[in-house]
C-alpha positions in Angstrom: 185.0 85.9 -159.9 188.1 88.1 -159.5 188.6 91.3 -161.3 191.5 89.6 -163.1 189.2 86.9 -164.3 186.5 89.3 -165.5 189.2 91.3 -167.4 190.2 88.2 -169.2 186.6 87.4 -170.1 186.0 90.8 -171.4 189.1 91.0 -173.4 188.4 87.7 -175.0 184.9 88.8 -175.8 186.4 91.9 -177.5 188.9 89.7 -179.4 185.9 87.7 -180.7 184.2 90.8 -181.9 187.4 92.1 -183.6 187.8 88.7 -185.3 184.2 88.7 -186.5 185.0 92.2 -188.0 187.9 90.6 -189.8 185.8 87.8 -191.1 183.4 90.3 -192.5 186.3 92.0 -194.2 187.6 88.9 -195.7 184.1 88.4 -197.2 184.1 91.8 -198.5 187.5 91.1 -200.0 186.2 88.1 -201.8 183.3 90.1 -203.2 185.7 92.7 -204.5 187.8 90.0 -206.2 184.6 88.4 -207.6 184.0 91.6 -209.4 187.5 92.2 -210.4 187.6 88.7 -212.1 184.1 88.6 -213.5 184.2 86.7 -216.8 187.4 84.9 -216.0 185.8 81.7 -214.6 188.8 79.7 -213.9 190.5 82.5 -211.9 187.2 83.2 -210.1 186.7 79.7 -209.1 190.2 79.4 -207.7 189.6 82.4 -205.6 186.1 81.1 -204.7 187.6 77.9 -203.3 190.4 79.6 -201.5 188.2 82.1 -199.8 185.6 79.6 -198.9 188.1 77.6 -197.0 189.5 80.7 -195.4 186.1 82.0 -194.3 185.0 78.5 -193.2 188.2 78.1 -191.2 187.7 81.5 -189.5 184.1 80.8 -188.8 185.1 77.3 -187.1 187.5 79.3 -184.9 185.0 81.9 -184.0 182.5 79.2 -183.1 185.1 77.5 -180.9 186.1 80.8 -179.3 182.5 81.6 -178.3 182.1 78.2 -176.7 185.3 78.4 -174.9 184.0 81.9 -173.7 180.8 80.4 -172.4 182.7 77.5 -170.7 184.8 80.1 -168.9 182.0 82.0 -167.7 180.4 78.8 -166.2 183.7 77.4 -164.9 186.5 79.8 -163.8 189.1 77.0 -164.2 188.5 77.3 -168.0 189.7 80.9 -168.1 193.3 79.8 -168.7 192.1 78.3 -172.0 191.1 81.6 -173.2 194.5 82.9 -172.8 196.0 80.1 -174.7 193.5 80.4 -177.6 195.0 81.7 -180.8 193.1 83.4 -183.8 194.8 83.2 -187.1 192.8 85.4 -189.6 193.3 84.5 -193.2 194.4 81.0 -192.3 194.4 78.8 -195.4 195.5 81.7 -197.7 199.0 81.7 -198.9 199.3 85.2 -197.6 197.1 85.4 -194.4 198.7 88.5 -193.1 198.0 90.4 -196.4 194.5 89.1 -196.4 194.0 90.2 -192.6 195.3 93.6 -193.4 193.2 94.1 -196.4 190.2 92.8 -194.6 190.9 95.4 -191.8 191.1 98.2 -194.2 187.8 97.0 -195.9 185.8 96.8 -192.8 187.1 100.4 -191.7 186.1 101.8 -195.0 182.8 100.0 -195.1 182.0 101.6 -191.8 182.8 104.9 -193.0 180.9 104.5 -196.3 178.0 102.7 -195.0 177.7 103.5 -191.3 174.0 102.5 -190.7 173.8 99.7 -193.3 173.0 96.1 -191.8 175.7 93.8 -192.9 173.3 91.2 -194.0 172.1 93.4 -196.7 174.1 92.7 -199.7 176.0 95.3 -201.5 175.4 96.2 -205.1 178.2 95.9 -207.7 178.4 99.7 -207.7 178.7 99.8 -204.0 181.3 97.1 -204.0 183.3 98.9 -206.5 183.0 102.2 -204.5 184.2 100.2 -201.4 187.1 98.8 -203.1 188.2 101.9 -204.8 188.0 103.9 -201.7 189.7 101.1 -199.6 192.5 100.8 -202.3 193.7 104.3 -201.4 194.4 103.4 -197.9 197.7 101.5 -197.2 197.1 98.2 -195.1 
């Protein structure tokens, strides 16, 4: 395998990791909205449906990207497919760029506030509020 091909594989792997971070940020964004709209069932249900679709679409894209990466590692002729693959964070939301920008800020803020915390450990309501308040001070 050539250095160029190895570079393409490495860059795509890094992009997958970056997109996984954004997916986590989108989930954090939904958690924050859930607290904000607690008690407003109709509004919360609308956001729940919307974000469930956004997260599901992102997870499908990530899964496909991982599959493509493994295929390209096994068969060099598939490397070109990696260069053509397009991630669209926030897809399915009326304002995908806004969601992606907020997700980025939330992930960065999360890493600052909870650097050693396992991501599968749910945030408490107080921690989520702290995260949202701190992130709100940062312009996306």
